C-alpha positions as CSV (number, residue, x, y, z in Angstrom):
1,X,-6.0,-18.3,-0.8
2,X,-7.5,-16.7,-3.8
3,X,-11.1,-16.5,-2.4
4,X,-9.8,-15.1,0.9
5,X,-7.8,-12.4,-0.9
6,X,-11.0,-11.4,-2.7
7,X,-12.9,-11.3,0.6
8,X,-10.1,-9.3,2.3
9,X,-9.9,-6.8,-0.6
10,X,-13.7,-6.4,-0.6
11,X,-13.7,-5.7,3.2
12,X,-10.8,-3.2,2.8
13,X,-12.4,-1.4,-0.1
14,X,-15.8,-1.2,1.7
15,X,-14.2,0.1,4.9
16,X,-12.3,2.7,2.9
17,X,-15.5,3.8,1.3
18,X,-17.1,4.0,4.7
19,X,-14.1,6.1,5.9
20,X,-14.6,8.5,3.0
21,X,-18.4,8.8,3.6
22,X,-17.7,9.5,7.3
23,X,-15.1,12.1,6.5
24,X,-17.5,13.8,4.1
25,X,-20.3,13.9,6.8
26,X,-17.9,15.4,9.3
27,X,-16.8,18.1,6.9
28,X,-20.4,18.9,6.1
29,X,-20.9,19.8,9.7
30,X,-18.1,22.3,9.8
31,X,-14.8,23.2,8.0
32,X,-11.5,22.0,9.3
33,X,-12.9,19.0,11.2
34,X,-11.1,16.4,9.1
35,X,-7.5,16.2,8.1
36,X,-7.8,15.3,4.4
37,X,-4.1,14.4,4.1
38,X,-4.7,11.5,6.5
39,X,-7.8,10.4,4.5
40,X,-5.9,10.7,1.3
41,X,-3.0,8.6,2.7
42,X,-5.4,5.8,3.7
43,X,-7.2,5.9,0.4
44,X,-4.0,5.8,-1.6
45,X,-2.6,3.0,0.5
46,X,-5.8,1.0,0.0
47,X,-5.8,1.6,-3.7
48,X,-2.2,0.5,-4.1
49,X,-2.9,-2.6,-1.9
50,X,-6.0,-3.6,-3.8
51,X,-4.2,-3.1,-7.2
52,X,-1.2,-5.1,-6.0
53,X,-3.1,-8.1,-4.5
54,X,-5.9,-8.5,-7.0
55,X,-3.7,-10.3,-9.7
56,X,-2.5,-12.8,-7.1
57,X,-6.1,-13.5,-6.1
58,X,-7.0,-14.0,-9.8
59,X,-4.0,-16.3,-10.2
60,X,-4.8,-18.5,-7.2
61,X,-8.5,-18.7,-8.2
62,X,-7.6,-19.6,-11.8
63,X,-5.1,-22.2,-10.5
64,X,-7.9,-24.0,-8.7
65,X,-9.6,-24.8,-12.0
66,X,-6.5,-26.2,-13.8
67,X,-6.6,-29.9,-14.0
68,X,-3.2,-30.5,-15.7
69,X,0.3,-29.7,-14.3
70,X,1.0,-25.9,-14.4
71,X,2.7,-24.7,-17.5
72,X,2.4,-22.0,-20.1
73,X,2.0,-18.2,-20.1
74,X,-0.6,-18.0,-17.3
75,X,1.4,-20.0,-14.8
76,X,4.8,-18.4,-15.5
77,X,4.4,-14.8,-16.6
78,X,1.1,-14.0,-14.8
79,X,2.4,-15.5,-11.5
80,X,5.6,-13.4,-11.8
81,X,3.6,-10.3,-12.5
82,X,1.4,-11.0,-9.5
83,X,4.4,-11.6,-7.2
84,X,6.1,-8.4,-8.5
85,X,3.0,-6.4,-7.7
86,X,2.9,-7.9,-4.2
87,X,6.5,-6.8,-3.6
88,X,5.8,-3.4,-5.1
89,X,3.0,-2.9,-2.6
90,X,5.5,-3.2,0.2
91,X,7.8,-0.6,-1.3
92,X,5.0,1.8,-2.3
93,X,3.9,2.5,1.2
94,X,7.1,4.5,1.8
95,X,6.4,6.7,-1.2
96,X,2.7,7.2,-0.4
97,X,3.6,8.4,3.1
98,X,6.4,10.6,1.7
99,X,4.1,12.2,-0.9
100,X,1.1,12.8,1.3
101,X,2.4,13.4,4.9
102,X,4.5,16.5,5.5
103,X,5.3,15.2,9.0
104,X,6.7,12.0,7.6
105,X,8.9,14.1,5.2
106,X,10.2,16.2,8.2
107,X,10.9,13.0,10.1
108,X,12.9,11.7,7.2
109,X,14.8,14.9,6.8
110,X,15.7,15.0,10.5
111,X,16.9,11.4,10.5
112,X,19.0,11.9,7.3
113,X,20.6,15.0,8.8
114,X,21.4,13.1,12.0
115,X,22.9,10.2,10.0
116,X,25.0,12.5,7.8
117,X,26.3,14.3,10.9
118,X,27.3,11.0,12.4
119,X,29.1,9.9,9.2
120,X,30.9,13.2,8.8
121,X,32.6,13.2,12.2
122,X,36.3,13.1,12.3
123,X,36.6,10.7,15.3
124,X,33.8,8.1,15.1
125,X,32.6,6.9,18.5
126,X,32.5,3.1,18.5
């Protein structure tokens, strides 16, 4: 699992770099051709993903070389840290989208307004 996580992270990082290079080439041809907010969203999502999954990959690779039963700081605290970062990755996507995409913020506002209107009705429809 550790080796595959390193391979996946490498592929994701390389494809993100290719995306950035392609976006730069397009903008060199003419202004306004690329929506930088979308590129920024992708790059932030990739950065958070890589940061969140790298400790887990290190843990699983390191675990392959341990001959004795797991115990100690590495196996308890580092594993918990890696698991926490993996969970944080799932939650962070919401915040990345909310910070970088105005259309996502507008969508959230409209849904919250709709929910509040439903909750504030005198006679709820069931």
